[in-house]
TIFI-810719 format. One record per residue (C-alpha): residue number from 1; x, z, y. Coordinates in Angstrom, 1 decimal, m for minus. Layout:
<pt n="NUM" X="X" Z="Z" Y="Y"/>
...
REM end
This chain:
<pt n="1" X="0.0" Z="0.0" Y="0.0"/>
<pt n="2" X="2.8" Z="0.9" Y="2.4"/>
<pt n="3" X="4.5" Z="m2.5" Y="1.8"/>
<pt n="4" X="1.3" Z="m4.3" Y="2.8"/>
<pt n="5" X="1.1" Z="m2.3" Y="6.0"/>
<pt n="6" X="4.7" Z="m3.1" Y="6.8"/>
<pt n="7" X="4.2" Z="m6.8" Y="6.2"/>
<pt n="8" X="1.0" Z="m6.8" Y="8.3"/>
<pt n="9" X="3.0" Z="m5.2" Y="11.2"/>
<pt n="10" X="5.7" Z="m7.9" Y="10.9"/>
<pt n="11" X="3.0" Z="m10.6" Y="11.0"/>
<pt n="12" X="1.4" Z="m9.2" Y="14.1"/>
<pt n="13" X="4.8" Z="m8.9" Y="15.9"/>
<pt n="14" X="5.6" Z="m12.5" Y="15.0"/>
<pt n="15" X="2.2" Z="m13.7" Y="16.3"/>
<pt n="16" X="2.7" Z="m11.8" Y="19.5"/>
<pt n="17" X="6.1" Z="m13.3" Y="20.2"/>
<pt n="18" X="5.0" Z="m16.8" Y="19.4"/>
<pt n="19" X="1.9" Z="m16.5" Y="21.6"/>
<pt n="20" X="3.8" Z="m14.9" Y="24.5"/>
<pt n="21" X="6.5" Z="m17.6" Y="24.5"/>
<pt n="22" X="4.0" Z="m20.4" Y="24.3"/>
<pt n="23" X="1.9" Z="m18.9" Y="27.1"/>
<pt n="24" X="5.0" Z="m18.8" Y="29.3"/>
<pt n="25" X="5.8" Z="m22.4" Y="28.8"/>
<pt n="26" X="2.1" Z="m23.4" Y="29.2"/>
<pt n="27" X="2.1" Z="m21.5" Y="32.5"/>
<pt n="28" X="5.1" Z="m23.5" Y="33.7"/>
<pt n="29" X="3.3" Z="m26.8" Y="32.9"/>
<pt n="30" X="0.3" Z="m25.6" Y="35.0"/>
<pt n="31" X="2.7" Z="m25.0" Y="37.9"/>
<pt n="32" X="4.1" Z="m28.5" Y="37.5"/>
<pt n="33" X="7.6" Z="m27.2" Y="36.5"/>
<pt n="34" X="7.8" Z="m27.1" Y="32.8"/>
<pt n="35" X="11.6" Z="m27.0" Y="32.8"/>
<pt n="36" X="12.0" Z="m24.1" Y="35.1"/>
<pt n="37" X="14.4" Z="m21.2" Y="34.3"/>
<pt n="38" X="13.0" Z="m19.1" Y="31.5"/>
<pt n="39" X="14.6" Z="m16.0" Y="30.0"/>
<pt n="40" X="13.2" Z="m15.7" Y="26.5"/>
<pt n="41" X="14.3" Z="m12.2" Y="25.4"/>
<pt n="42" X="12.9" Z="m9.9" Y="22.7"/>
<pt n="43" X="11.9" Z="m6.4" Y="23.7"/>
<pt n="44" X="13.6" Z="m3.2" Y="22.4"/>
<pt n="45" X="11.1" Z="m2.6" Y="19.6"/>
<pt n="46" X="11.5" Z="m6.1" Y="18.3"/>
<pt n="47" X="15.3" Z="m5.9" Y="18.5"/>
<pt n="48" X="15.0" Z="m3.2" Y="15.8"/>
<pt n="49" X="13.6" Z="m5.8" Y="13.4"/>
<pt n="50" X="16.5" Z="m8.1" Y="12.4"/>
<pt n="51" X="14.2" Z="m10.9" Y="11.3"/>
<pt n="52" X="13.0" Z="m11.5" Y="14.9"/>
<pt n="53" X="16.4" Z="m11.2" Y="16.6"/>
<pt n="54" X="17.3" Z="m14.3" Y="18.8"/>
<pt n="55" X="14.0" Z="m16.0" Y="18.1"/>
<pt n="56" X="12.4" Z="m18.3" Y="20.7"/>
<pt n="57" X="9.6" Z="m20.8" Y="20.7"/>
<pt n="58" X="9.8" Z="m24.4" Y="22.1"/>
<pt n="59" X="6.7" Z="m26.2" Y="23.3"/>
<pt n="60" X="5.6" Z="m29.5" Y="21.9"/>
<pt n="61" X="5.7" Z="m31.3" Y="25.3"/>
<pt n="62" X="9.4" Z="m30.8" Y="26.0"/>
<pt n="63" X="11.2" Z="m34.2" Y="26.4"/>
<pt n="64" X="14.6" Z="m32.5" Y="26.7"/>
<pt n="65" X="16.0" Z="m29.0" Y="26.8"/>
<pt n="66" X="19.4" Z="m27.5" Y="27.5"/>
<pt n="67" X="20.1" Z="m24.0" Y="26.1"/>
<pt n="68" X="23.0" Z="m21.6" Y="26.8"/>
<pt n="69" X="23.8" Z="m18.9" Y="24.3"/>
<pt n="70" X="26.4" Z="m16.3" Y="25.4"/>
<pt n="71" X="28.4" Z="m14.8" Y="22.5"/>
<pt n="72" X="31.3" Z="m12.5" Y="21.9"/>
<pt n="73" X="34.6" Z="m13.8" Y="23.2"/>
<pt n="74" X="36.5" Z="m15.8" Y="20.5"/>
<pt n="75" X="33.6" Z="m15.8" Y="18.1"/>
<pt n="76" X="32.5" Z="m18.8" Y="16.1"/>
<pt n="77" X="29.8" Z="m21.2" Y="17.5"/>
<pt n="78" X="26.2" Z="m20.2" Y="16.7"/>
<pt n="79" X="24.0" Z="m22.0" Y="14.2"/>
<pt n="80" X="20.5" Z="m23.1" Y="15.3"/>
<pt n="81" X="17.7" Z="m23.0" Y="12.8"/>
<pt n="82" X="14.7" Z="m25.3" Y="13.4"/>
<pt n="83" X="11.1" Z="m24.3" Y="12.7"/>
<pt n="84" X="11.3" Z="m26.2" Y="9.4"/>
<pt n="85" X="14.4" Z="m24.2" Y="8.3"/>
<pt n="86" X="16.9" Z="m27.0" Y="8.8"/>
<pt n="87" X="20.1" Z="m26.2" Y="10.6"/>
<pt n="88" X="22.0" Z="m27.6" Y="13.6"/>
<pt n="89" X="25.8" Z="m26.7" Y="13.6"/>
<pt n="90" X="28.5" Z="m27.5" Y="16.0"/>
<pt n="91" X="30.1" Z="m30.0" Y="13.7"/>
<pt n="92" X="26.9" Z="m31.2" Y="12.0"/>
<pt n="93" X="24.1" Z="m32.7" Y="14.2"/>
<pt n="94" X="22.5" Z="m35.9" Y="15.2"/>
<pt n="95" X="24.6" Z="m37.2" Y="18.1"/>
<pt n="96" X="21.8" Z="m39.4" Y="19.4"/>
<pt n="97" X="19.5" Z="m36.4" Y="19.9"/>
<pt n="98" X="21.9" Z="m33.5" Y="20.4"/>
<pt n="99" X="24.9" Z="m32.7" Y="22.6"/>
<pt n="100" X="26.9" Z="m29.6" Y="22.0"/>
<pt n="101" X="29.6" Z="m27.9" Y="24.1"/>
<pt n="102" X="31.3" Z="m24.8" Y="22.7"/>
<pt n="103" X="33.6" Z="m22.5" Y="24.6"/>
<pt n="104" X="35.2" Z="m19.2" Y="23.6"/>
<pt n="105" X="32.3" Z="m17.3" Y="25.2"/>
<pt n="106" X="29.2" Z="m19.5" Y="25.1"/>
<pt n="107" X="27.5" Z="m22.5" Y="23.5"/>
<pt n="108" X="25.7" Z="m25.1" Y="25.6"/>
<pt n="109" X="23.3" Z="m27.3" Y="23.6"/>
<pt n="110" X="21.2" Z="m30.2" Y="24.9"/>
<pt n="111" X="18.4" Z="m31.4" Y="22.6"/>
<pt n="112" X="16.1" Z="m34.4" Y="23.1"/>
<pt n="113" X="12.6" Z="m34.1" Y="21.8"/>
<pt n="114" X="13.1" Z="m30.7" Y="20.2"/>
<pt n="115" X="11.0" Z="m29.8" Y="17.2"/>
<pt n="116" X="8.1" Z="m27.6" Y="18.5"/>
<pt n="117" X="7.7" Z="m24.1" Y="17.1"/>
<pt n="118" X="9.8" Z="m21.0" Y="16.5"/>
<pt n="119" X="13.5" Z="m21.5" Y="16.6"/>
<pt n="120" X="16.3" Z="m19.0" Y="15.7"/>
<pt n="121" X="19.9" Z="m18.7" Y="16.8"/>
<pt n="122" X="22.4" Z="m17.1" Y="14.3"/>
<pt n="123" X="25.8" Z="m15.8" Y="15.5"/>
<pt n="124" X="27.6" Z="m13.1" Y="17.5"/>
<pt n="125" X="25.3" Z="m13.5" Y="20.4"/>
<pt n="126" X="25.7" Z="m10.8" Y="23.1"/>
<pt n="127" X="23.0" Z="m8.1" Y="22.6"/>
<pt n="128" X="21.9" Z="m8.1" Y="26.3"/>
<pt n="129" X="22.3" Z="m11.8" Y="27.1"/>
<pt n="130" X="19.4" Z="m14.1" Y="27.7"/>
<pt n="131" X="18.6" Z="m17.5" Y="26.2"/>
<pt n="132" X="18.9" Z="m19.6" Y="29.3"/>
<pt n="133" X="17.0" Z="m22.9" Y="29.6"/>
<pt n="134" X="19.0" Z="m25.1" Y="32.0"/>
<pt n="135" X="17.1" Z="m27.7" Y="34.0"/>
<pt n="136" X="18.2" Z="m28.7" Y="37.5"/>
<pt n="137" X="21.3" Z="m26.6" Y="38.6"/>
<pt n="138" X="22.0" Z="m26.8" Y="42.3"/>
<pt n="139" X="24.0" Z="m24.8" Y="44.9"/>
<pt n="140" X="22.8" Z="m23.7" Y="48.2"/>
<pt n="141" X="25.5" Z="m23.0" Y="50.8"/>
<pt n="142" X="25.4" Z="m22.1" Y="54.4"/>
<pt n="143" X="26.3" Z="m25.0" Y="56.8"/>
<pt n="144" X="29.8" Z="m25.2" Y="58.2"/>
<pt n="145" X="30.3" Z="m24.1" Y="61.8"/>
<pt n="146" X="30.0" Z="m26.7" Y="64.6"/>
<pt n="147" X="33.5" Z="m26.0" Y="65.9"/>
<pt n="148" X="36.2" Z="m25.9" Y="63.3"/>
<pt n="149" X="39.9" Z="m26.5" Y="63.6"/>
<pt n="150" X="42.7" Z="m28.1" Y="61.7"/>
<pt n="151" X="44.7" Z="m25.2" Y="60.1"/>
<pt n="152" X="41.7" Z="m22.9" Y="60.0"/>
<pt n="153" X="40.7" Z="m20.8" Y="57.0"/>
<pt n="154" X="36.9" Z="m20.6" Y="56.5"/>
<pt n="155" X="34.8" Z="m18.3" Y="54.3"/>
<pt n="156" X="31.7" Z="m20.0" Y="52.9"/>
<pt n="157" X="29.2" Z="m18.4" Y="50.5"/>
<pt n="158" X="26.8" Z="m20.1" Y="48.1"/>
<pt n="159" X="24.2" Z="m19.2" Y="45.5"/>
<pt n="160" X="23.3" Z="m21.1" Y="42.3"/>
<pt n="161" X="19.8" Z="m22.1" Y="41.5"/>
<pt n="162" X="18.3" Z="m23.5" Y="38.3"/>
<pt n="163" X="14.9" Z="m25.3" Y="38.6"/>
<pt n="164" X="14.4" Z="m23.7" Y="42.0"/>
<pt n="165" X="15.0" Z="m20.2" Y="40.7"/>
<pt n="166" X="18.1" Z="m18.1" Y="41.6"/>
<pt n="167" X="20.4" Z="m17.6" Y="38.6"/>
<pt n="168" X="20.9" Z="m13.9" Y="38.1"/>
<pt n="169" X="23.0" Z="m14.1" Y="34.9"/>
<pt n="170" X="26.6" Z="m13.0" Y="35.6"/>
<pt n="171" X="27.8" Z="m14.8" Y="32.5"/>
<pt n="172" X="26.8" Z="m18.1" Y="34.0"/>
<pt n="173" X="29.9" Z="m18.3" Y="36.1"/>
<pt n="174" X="31.8" Z="m19.0" Y="32.9"/>
<pt n="175" X="29.7" Z="m22.1" Y="32.4"/>
<pt n="176" X="29.7" Z="m23.7" Y="35.8"/>
<pt n="177" X="32.7" Z="m24.8" Y="38.0"/>
<pt n="178" X="32.2" Z="m25.3" Y="41.7"/>
<pt n="179" X="34.6" Z="m27.5" Y="43.7"/>
<pt n="180" X="34.5" Z="m28.6" Y="47.4"/>
<pt n="181" X="36.0" Z="m32.0" Y="48.4"/>
<pt n="182" X="36.2" Z="m33.4" Y="52.0"/>
<pt n="183" X="35.8" Z="m37.2" Y="52.4"/>
<pt n="184" X="36.9" Z="m39.1" Y="55.5"/>
<pt n="185" X="34.0" Z="m41.0" Y="57.1"/>
<pt n="186" X="36.6" Z="m43.7" Y="58.0"/>
<pt n="187" X="35.7" Z="m43.8" Y="61.6"/>
<pt n="188" X="38.6" Z="m45.6" Y="63.4"/>
<pt n="189" X="38.4" Z="m43.5" Y="66.5"/>
<pt n="190" X="39.6" Z="m40.4" Y="64.5"/>
<pt n="191" X="43.1" Z="m39.6" Y="63.2"/>
<pt n="192" X="41.9" Z="m39.3" Y="59.6"/>
<pt n="193" X="40.8" Z="m42.9" Y="59.4"/>
<pt n="194" X="41.6" Z="m44.2" Y="55.9"/>
<pt n="195" X="42.6" Z="m40.8" Y="54.6"/>
<pt n="196" X="42.1" Z="m40.0" Y="50.9"/>
<pt n="197" X="39.7" Z="m37.4" Y="49.6"/>
<pt n="198" X="41.0" Z="m33.9" Y="49.7"/>
<pt n="199" X="40.1" Z="m31.0" Y="47.4"/>
<pt n="200" X="39.6" Z="m28.0" Y="49.7"/>
<pt n="201" X="38.7" Z="m25.1" Y="47.4"/>
<pt n="202" X="36.9" Z="m23.9" Y="44.3"/>
<pt n="203" X="34.1" Z="m21.3" Y="44.6"/>
<pt n="204" X="34.7" Z="m18.0" Y="42.8"/>
<pt n="205" X="32.8" Z="m14.9" Y="41.9"/>
<pt n="206" X="35.6" Z="m12.7" Y="40.7"/>
<pt n="207" X="36.1" Z="m10.3" Y="43.6"/>
<pt n="208" X="39.5" Z="m11.8" Y="44.6"/>
<pt n="209" X="40.5" Z="m13.5" Y="47.8"/>
<pt n="210" X="37.6" Z="m13.6" Y="50.2"/>
<pt n="211" X="35.0" Z="m12.9" Y="47.5"/>
<pt n="212" X="33.8" Z="m9.4" Y="48.2"/>
<pt n="213" X="32.2" Z="m8.4" Y="44.9"/>
<pt n="214" X="32.8" Z="m9.6" Y="41.4"/>
<pt n="215" X="29.8" Z="m10.9" Y="39.4"/>
<pt n="216" X="27.3" Z="m10.4" Y="42.2"/>
<pt n="217" X="26.1" Z="m14.0" Y="41.8"/>
<pt n="218" X="27.4" Z="m14.9" Y="45.3"/>
<pt n="219" X="30.0" Z="m17.5" Y="45.0"/>
<pt n="220" X="32.6" Z="m17.6" Y="47.8"/>
<pt n="221" X="34.7" Z="m20.6" Y="48.9"/>
<pt n="222" X="37.9" Z="m20.1" Y="50.8"/>
<pt n="223" X="38.5" Z="m23.3" Y="52.8"/>
<pt n="224" X="42.1" Z="m23.9" Y="54.1"/>
<pt n="225" X="41.7" Z="m26.9" Y="56.4"/>
<pt n="226" X="45.3" Z="m27.8" Y="56.5"/>
<pt n="227" X="44.8" Z="m31.5" Y="57.0"/>
<pt n="228" X="44.4" Z="m34.1" Y="59.7"/>
<pt n="229" X="41.8" Z="m33.6" Y="62.4"/>
<pt n="230" X="38.9" Z="m36.1" Y="62.4"/>
<pt n="231" X="35.4" Z="m36.6" Y="61.0"/>
<pt n="232" X="35.0" Z="m35.4" Y="57.4"/>
<pt n="233" X="32.0" Z="m35.0" Y="55.0"/>
<pt n="234" X="31.9" Z="m31.9" Y="52.8"/>
<pt n="235" X="30.8" Z="m32.6" Y="49.2"/>
<pt n="236" X="30.1" Z="m29.7" Y="46.9"/>
<pt n="237" X="30.5" Z="m30.5" Y="43.2"/>
<pt n="238" X="28.8" Z="m28.6" Y="40.4"/>
<pt n="239" X="30.5" Z="m29.2" Y="37.1"/>
<pt n="240" X="28.7" Z="m28.2" Y="33.9"/>
<pt n="241" X="30.1" Z="m29.0" Y="30.5"/>
<pt n="242" X="27.7" Z="m31.9" Y="30.1"/>
<pt n="243" X="26.7" Z="m32.8" Y="33.6"/>
<pt n="244" X="28.0" Z="m33.0" Y="37.2"/>
<pt n="245" X="25.9" Z="m32.7" Y="40.3"/>
<pt n="246" X="26.8" Z="m32.8" Y="44.0"/>
<pt n="247" X="25.5" Z="m31.5" Y="47.3"/>
<pt n="248" X="26.5" Z="m33.5" Y="50.5"/>
<pt n="249" X="26.4" Z="m31.8" Y="53.8"/>
<pt n="250" X="26.3" Z="m33.4" Y="57.3"/>
<pt n="251" X="29.8" Z="m34.7" Y="58.4"/>
<pt n="252" X="31.7" Z="m32.3" Y="60.7"/>
<pt n="253" X="34.4" Z="m33.1" Y="63.2"/>
<pt n="254" X="37.6" Z="m31.1" Y="62.5"/>
<pt n="255" X="39.2" Z="m30.5" Y="65.9"/>
<pt n="256" X="42.9" Z="m30.5" Y="66.5"/>
<pt n="257" X="44.8" Z="m27.2" Y="66.3"/>
<pt n="258" X="44.2" Z="m25.5" Y="69.7"/>
<pt n="259" X="47.7" Z="m24.1" Y="69.9"/>
<pt n="260" X="50.8" Z="m26.1" Y="70.8"/>
<pt n="261" X="54.3" Z="m24.7" Y="70.5"/>
<pt n="262" X="57.3" Z="m25.6" Y="72.7"/>
<pt n="263" X="60.7" Z="m24.0" Y="73.1"/>
<pt n="264" X="63.2" Z="m23.9" Y="75.9"/>
<pt n="265" X="66.6" Z="m23.7" Y="74.1"/>
<pt n="266" X="69.5" Z="m21.8" Y="75.6"/>
<pt n="267" X="73.0" Z="m23.2" Y="75.7"/>
<pt n="268" X="74.3" Z="m19.8" Y="76.6"/>
<pt n="269" X="75.1" Z="m17.7" Y="73.5"/>
<pt n="270" X="74.3" Z="m14.5" Y="75.5"/>
<pt n="271" X="70.8" Z="m15.7" Y="76.5"/>
<pt n="272" X="67.7" Z="m16.0" Y="74.2"/>
<pt n="273" X="65.5" Z="m19.1" Y="73.6"/>
<pt n="274" X="62.1" Z="m19.1" Y="75.2"/>
<pt n="275" X="59.0" Z="m19.7" Y="73.0"/>
<pt n="276" X="55.8" Z="m21.1" Y="74.7"/>
<pt n="277" X="52.4" Z="m21.1" Y="73.1"/>
<pt n="278" X="50.0" Z="m23.4" Y="75.1"/>
<pt n="279" X="46.2" Z="m22.8" Y="74.3"/>
<pt n="280" X="43.7" Z="m25.5" Y="74.7"/>
<pt n="281" X="40.6" Z="m23.9" Y="76.3"/>
<pt n="282" X="38.1" Z="m26.7" Y="75.4"/>
<pt n="283" X="37.0" Z="m25.0" Y="72.2"/>
<pt n="284" X="38.5" Z="m21.5" Y="72.2"/>
<pt n="285" X="38.4" Z="m18.5" Y="74.6"/>
<pt n="286" X="42.1" Z="m18.2" Y="75.6"/>
<pt n="287" X="42.2" Z="m14.5" Y="76.4"/>
<pt n="288" X="40.7" Z="m13.7" Y="72.9"/>
<pt n="289" X="43.7" Z="m15.0" Y="71.0"/>
<pt n="290" X="46.4" Z="m12.8" Y="69.4"/>
<pt n="291" X="49.4" Z="m14.2" Y="67.5"/>
<pt n="292" X="51.3" Z="m12.9" Y="64.5"/>
<pt n="293" X="54.3" Z="m14.8" Y="63.2"/>
<pt n="294" X="58.0" Z="m15.0" Y="62.2"/>
<pt n="295" X="61.2" Z="m16.5" Y="63.4"/>
<pt n="296" X="63.6" Z="m17.9" Y="60.8"/>
<pt n="297" X="67.2" Z="m18.1" Y="62.0"/>
<pt n="298" X="69.9" Z="m20.6" Y="60.9"/>
<pt n="299" X="71.3" Z="m18.0" Y="58.5"/>
<pt n="300" X="67.8" Z="m17.7" Y="56.9"/>
<pt n="301" X="67.2" Z="m14.2" Y="58.3"/>
<pt n="302" X="63.6" Z="m13.6" Y="59.2"/>
<pt n="303" X="62.2" Z="m11.6" Y="62.2"/>
<pt n="304" X="58.5" Z="m10.9" Y="62.6"/>
<pt n="305" X="56.8" Z="m11.0" Y="66.0"/>
<pt n="306" X="53.4" Z="m10.6" Y="67.6"/>
<pt n="307" X="51.8" Z="m11.5" Y="70.9"/>
<pt n="308" X="48.6" Z="m9.6" Y="72.1"/>
<pt n="309" X="45.7" Z="m10.7" Y="74.3"/>
<pt n="310" X="46.5" Z="m11.9" Y="77.8"/>
<pt n="311" X="44.4" Z="m13.5" Y="80.5"/>
<pt n="312" X="46.3" Z="m16.8" Y="80.4"/>
<pt n="313" X="46.3" Z="m20.2" Y="78.6"/>
<pt n="314" X="50.0" Z="m19.7" Y="77.9"/>
<pt n="315" X="51.9" Z="m17.0" Y="76.0"/>
<pt n="316" X="55.7" Z="m16.6" Y="75.8"/>
<pt n="317" X="58.2" Z="m14.8" Y="73.6"/>
<pt n="318" X="62.0" Z="m14.7" Y="73.3"/>
<pt n="319" X="64.0" Z="m15.8" Y="70.3"/>
<pt n="320" X="67.5" Z="m14.3" Y="69.9"/>
<pt n="321" X="70.2" Z="m16.9" Y="70.1"/>
<pt n="322" X="72.2" Z="m15.9" Y="67.0"/>
<pt n="323" X="74.1" Z="m19.2" Y="66.3"/>
<pt n="324" X="73.8" Z="m22.9" Y="66.3"/>
<pt n="325" X="71.6" Z="m24.5" Y="63.7"/>
<pt n="326" X="67.9" Z="m24.9" Y="62.8"/>
<pt n="327" X="65.4" Z="m22.3" Y="64.0"/>
<pt n="328" X="61.8" Z="m22.2" Y="62.6"/>
<pt n="329" X="58.7" Z="m20.7" Y="64.1"/>
<pt n="330" X="55.6" Z="m19.9" Y="61.9"/>
<pt n="331" X="52.5" Z="m18.5" Y="63.7"/>
<pt n="332" X="49.0" Z="m17.5" Y="62.8"/>
<pt n="333" X="46.3" Z="m17.2" Y="65.5"/>
<pt n="334" X="43.2" Z="m15.0" Y="65.7"/>
<pt n="335" X="40.5" Z="m15.5" Y="68.3"/>
<pt n="336" X="37.0" Z="m16.6" Y="69.3"/>
<pt n="337" X="35.5" Z="m20.1" Y="69.7"/>
<pt n="338" X="33.5" Z="m20.9" Y="72.8"/>
<pt n="339" X="30.4" Z="m20.4" Y="70.6"/>
<pt n="340" X="31.5" Z="m16.8" Y="69.9"/>
<pt n="341" X="32.6" Z="m17.3" Y="66.3"/>
<pt n="342" X="35.7" Z="m15.3" Y="65.2"/>
<pt n="343" X="38.3" Z="m17.5" Y="63.6"/>
<pt n="344" X="41.8" Z="m17.4" Y="62.1"/>
<pt n="345" X="44.2" Z="m20.4" Y="61.7"/>
<pt n="346" X="47.7" Z="m21.3" Y="61.0"/>
<pt n="347" X="49.7" Z="m23.2" Y="63.7"/>
<pt n="348" X="51.8" Z="m26.1" Y="62.2"/>
<pt n="349" X="55.4" Z="m24.9" Y="61.7"/>
<pt n="350" X="57.7" Z="m25.7" Y="64.6"/>
<pt n="351" X="61.5" Z="m26.1" Y="64.3"/>
<pt n="352" X="64.3" Z="m26.9" Y="66.7"/>
<pt n="353" X="68.0" Z="m27.4" Y="66.5"/>
<pt n="354" X="70.7" Z="m25.7" Y="68.5"/>
<pt n="355" X="73.9" Z="m27.8" Y="68.5"/>
<pt n="356" X="77.5" Z="m26.5" Y="68.4"/>
<pt n="357" X="79.5" Z="m26.3" Y="71.6"/>
<pt n="358" X="82.2" Z="m28.9" Y="72.2"/>
<pt n="359" X="85.1" Z="m26.7" Y="71.4"/>
<pt n="360" X="83.8" Z="m26.1" Y="67.8"/>
<pt n="361" X="83.1" Z="m29.9" Y="67.4"/>
<pt n="362" X="86.6" Z="m30.8" Y="68.5"/>
<pt n="363" X="88.0" Z="m28.6" Y="65.7"/>
<pt n="364" X="86.2" Z="m30.5" Y="63.0"/>
<pt n="365" X="88.2" Z="m33.7" Y="62.6"/>
<pt n="366" X="88.4" Z="m35.8" Y="59.4"/>
<pt n="367" X="91.7" Z="m36.4" Y="57.8"/>
<pt n="368" X="91.4" Z="m40.1" Y="58.9"/>
<pt n="369" X="91.3" Z="m39.0" Y="62.5"/>
<pt n="370" X="87.7" Z="m39.8" Y="63.1"/>
<pt n="371" X="85.2" Z="m37.3" Y="64.6"/>
<pt n="372" X="83.2" Z="m35.5" Y="61.9"/>
<pt n="373" X="79.4" Z="m35.4" Y="61.8"/>
<pt n="374" X="78.1" Z="m32.5" Y="63.9"/>
<pt n="375" X="77.1" Z="m29.6" Y="61.7"/>
<pt n="376" X="75.8" Z="m26.1" Y="62.3"/>
<pt n="377" X="77.9" Z="m23.0" Y="61.4"/>
<pt n="378" X="75.4" Z="m22.1" Y="58.7"/>
<pt n="379" X="75.5" Z="m25.6" Y="57.3"/>
<pt n="380" X="79.3" Z="m25.4" Y="57.3"/>
<pt n="381" X="79.2" Z="m22.1" Y="55.5"/>
<pt n="382" X="76.7" Z="m23.4" Y="52.9"/>
<pt n="383" X="78.8" Z="m26.5" Y="52.3"/>
<pt n="384" X="82.0" Z="m24.4" Y="51.9"/>
<pt n="385" X="80.2" Z="m22.2" Y="49.4"/>
<pt n="386" X="79.0" Z="m25.2" Y="47.5"/>
<pt n="387" X="82.5" Z="m26.7" Y="47.5"/>
<pt n="388" X="84.1" Z="m23.4" Y="46.3"/>
<pt n="389" X="81.5" Z="m23.3" Y="43.5"/>
<pt n="390" X="82.2" Z="m26.8" Y="42.6"/>
<pt n="391" X="86.0" Z="m26.1" Y="42.5"/>
<pt n="392" X="85.4" Z="m23.0" Y="40.3"/>
<pt n="393" X="83.3" Z="m25.1" Y="37.9"/>
<pt n="394" X="86.0" Z="m27.8" Y="37.8"/>
<pt n="395" X="88.7" Z="m25.2" Y="37.2"/>
<pt n="396" X="86.6" Z="m23.7" Y="34.4"/>
<pt n="397" X="86.0" Z="m27.1" Y="32.8"/>
<pt n="398" X="89.7" Z="m27.9" Y="33.0"/>
<pt n="399" X="90.5" Z="m24.6" Y="31.4"/>
<pt n="400" X="88.0" Z="m25.3" Y="28.6"/>
<pt n="401" X="89.5" Z="m28.8" Y="28.1"/>
<pt n="402" X="93.0" Z="m27.4" Y="28.0"/>
<pt n="403" X="92.0" Z="m24.7" Y="25.5"/>
<pt n="404" X="90.3" Z="m27.3" Y="23.3"/>
<pt n="405" X="93.4" Z="m29.5" Y="23.5"/>
<pt n="406" X="95.6" Z="m26.6" Y="22.5"/>
<pt n="407" X="93.3" Z="m25.8" Y="19.6"/>
<pt n="408" X="93.5" Z="m29.4" Y="18.4"/>
<pt n="409" X="97.3" Z="m29.4" Y="18.6"/>
<pt n="410" X="97.4" Z="m26.1" Y="16.6"/>
<pt n="411" X="95.2" Z="m27.7" Y="14.0"/>
<pt n="412" X="97.4" Z="m30.7" Y="13.8"/>
<pt n="413" X="100.6" Z="m28.5" Y="13.4"/>
<pt n="414" X="98.9" Z="m26.5" Y="10.7"/>
<pt n="415" X="97.8" Z="m29.7" Y="8.9"/>
<pt n="416" X="101.3" Z="m31.2" Y="9.2"/>
<pt n="417" X="102.8" Z="m28.0" Y="7.9"/>
<pt n="418" X="100.5" Z="m28.0" Y="4.9"/>
<pt n="419" X="101.4" Z="m31.6" Y="4.2"/>
<pt n="420" X="105.1" Z="m30.8" Y="4.3"/>
<pt n="421" X="104.7" Z="m27.8" Y="2.0"/>
<pt n="422" X="102.7" Z="m29.8" Y="m0.5"/>
<pt n="423" X="105.3" Z="m32.6" Y="m0.3"/>
<pt n="424" X="108.2" Z="m30.2" Y="m0.9"/>
<pt n="425" X="106.3" Z="m28.7" Y="m3.8"/>
<pt n="426" X="105.8" Z="m32.1" Y="m5.3"/>
<pt n="427" X="109.5" Z="m33.0" Y="m5.0"/>
<pt n="428" X="110.5" Z="m29.6" Y="m6.5"/>
<pt n="429" X="108.1" Z="m30.1" Y="m9.4"/>
<pt n="430" X="109.5" Z="m33.7" Y="m10.0"/>
<pt n="431" X="113.1" Z="m32.5" Y="m10.0"/>
<pt n="432" X="112.4" Z="m29.6" Y="m12.4"/>
<pt n="433" X="110.6" Z="m31.9" Y="m14.7"/>
<pt n="434" X="113.4" Z="m34.4" Y="m14.8"/>
<pt n="435" X="115.9" Z="m31.7" Y="m15.6"/>
<pt n="436" X="113.8" Z="m30.5" Y="m18.5"/>
<pt n="437" X="113.6" Z="m34.1" Y="m19.9"/>
<pt n="438" X="117.4" Z="m34.6" Y="m19.5"/>
<pt n="439" X="118.1" Z="m31.5" Y="m21.6"/>
REM end
């Protein structure tokens, strides 16, 4: 009697699940969106009955369906069981009706005209994951600012949607890859006319870089616009294992970097060089800018510097005149645009050369009597070190060759000695033998 009651309870639970799933899909059709996102998940009570684990029902009117099953990392791909009991495996399916992509943590399966009725998935499926039906995956991102600069770094956030519904499954970030490319509009009035497409960034949801929180379903793009000014069109690419979609935004005009660097070099070893930062006020508020950067001297020593706000379109700083050679200036700027937006950007590296004085040039004469090419002190030092290293290497090589030659000569002497000994032994043996015969 108790067995009959148990079977009856199983039967009622099965009927409830089948009716509930069918009702959900039927409701979608009434809303005109039969492929919308659906999370078909068993409840806690049903999870206690192994027979009903990972079961779901597909409606008869589905033309195509894409399913994602999240499983334990490194586990084997799942096995799908149709309502008639037949199986679909990762290496055994009808390629005209089924596409299968397996990763270390998920399976994505696309099925055309799936058999209606209750299906089951068998495998190491994560206990709290959903069976996700994928329809139309899109990304929604905030528009880029109206005023952006070459060299600027932008933070852009986006959210993923599937069939018009927000995707709230953290595991989905393992399935989708988001890239951002900038395409030149090829307008001849801009500097980027004819430029190739540039991959700017990939969106991420891992809590690194400018992404604030990991797995919060907000994908963050960090755009480093270190390319030519001009008119560009941003294109957001959504890459799924079996599909690629894109979102095109309105073209933007990337303005030239608003900071220009010049240097007044000093010919007096006791006086510093003068650095000038000219600010273009057309798109930025000059007195809002602060600068942080470094000076790199000819001997490769690095000195940091900073310049705070001033009510001026020009800022200055001094660079110690250490020696002749190449000096490099790297600067980052932080300020506000005329629209009130805070920005940060990198100014293109600026370098300048301080030549030697005439007395030092006169001392550098070639052995042929011709004037040598002008070089800096640091360059001379580097070349001297390279020459010394080369001489040491040549001396070591010569020593190795001499040692090998000596070893060869030793082997020859030993071989010759052995031949002589063997020859003497043979002669002695021949003489002794003849004496014995003569007796």
